[in-house]
Residue, then its C-alpha position, 0 to 999 in steps of 0.5 A: m524385148f523387156g516389158t515396161e511398166s510404171a513403178g507406181g501405176s501412173s507415170a505422173g506420180n514418179g516423175g515419168l520414170l519407167t522400171l523394167s519388168l524382169s520377173r521372167y529373167i529373175a526366175a530363170s537366174d535363181t538356179l546358177i549354171m555351174p561348169k560341167e566337169i568332164k572325166e575323160i580326156k577323149d570327151f574333153l578333146l571332142t568338146a574342144r573341137r566343137k564349132d562353138a568352142r572359143a577358148v581354153k584356159i590351162i591352170k597349172l597347179k603344183d600337183k595337177t593341171k586344170f583345163k577349161v574350155r569355153c563353149q557357147r552355153y557352158l564352161y567345161t572343165l577337166v582335171v589331169d593329175d599326170g603332168e605328161k598327160a597334161d602336156k600331151l593334151r596341151q599339144s593335141l588341142p585344136p590350133g584355132l582355139t585361143v589358149t591361155d596359160i595360168k600358173k598358180k602356186k597352190 
């Protein structure tokens, strides 16, 4: 899985300690993976119904509600400005998902 190599070329000079060669993993992590924003409620519901969807966080702010669904690879977000639409969306989430409500005072 990880390539190992000695730090100084020989293990006798550094007390036998090995360092991990992570160059291929560091190159992949240079670009940060940002959450994917979904603009439509229908698309968000389809994403929440996928097999790899694990949990939904609902963050209620003063003037808007944010929905975040965690899938295997990405975190998908939806921002709803209307409170009634947010309540309807909350009720139409799949029953198998773990739903966490978070209230913030912003």
